[in-house]
N, C-alpha and C positions, 0 to 999 in steps of 0.2 A: 704797539698799543699800550698806553699807559695804565697801569692798574689803579682804580679809584676804589679806595676803601671807603665804606659806609661808616656810619657813625657807630653803628653796633660793632664793627669790627675793631673801630678805634678804642672803644671802651673795653673790649675783650683783650686787647693787647695792653693795656694799661694794667687790667686785672691780671694777665699773665706776667707782667713785670714784677707786681707786688708779690705773687705766688713766689717768684724766684727770690725775692728779698727775703720773704718770710722764711724759706728753706734755707738761705744762706745764716740767718738769726736763729733758726732751731739747729743747725748745724754747728754754730759756734757755743750755743747755750749747751749741747749735749757734749762737745768736746770739753769744755770746763767742767761740767758735772761729772765726766767721766774720770777727769783728772783729781778734781777735789772730793767726790764722793766715792763710792764704793762701785767699779764697774758693773755689779749686778744688781745695783738699784734699779727699781722698775721706772723711776723717772727719767732715767736715761735711755730706756729702751722707747719710752714714750716720745721722747723728742727725736731720736732717730727714727721713729715710725712717722713721725710728722715730718721729718726731711723728706722721706719718700713720697709721702702723699702731697707735699707742696710742690716738689719737681714734677711729679707725673700730672699734677692739675696746670703745672705752668707750660708744660710741653702740649697737652692739649689744647689748651687755650690759645698758645701761641700758634699752633697750626691751624686752628680756626680763623685767627686774625690773618694769616697769609695765604688764605685760600682764594683763589680767584673766582668769585661767585659770578654767574651770568646776570645780565640784565633781564628781569622777567615780566617787566611792565608792559602792559598792552599799549601799542602806538597806534 
């Protein structure tokens, strides 16, 4: 049986990919600021927390997009 994704699942998958990209961007900014600024700077901690948030969001949305939802239409 072929898994057909609905439009909602496709949209959620694109948002999950965007979340992964934002996590990558925040990680690189955090690494740059860690090297350039002091490691104790609050902005480094803020970007590191953003990495955790975006990765977690990406994982949840990715699982929602991959779920095989049943067809609940009345036929």
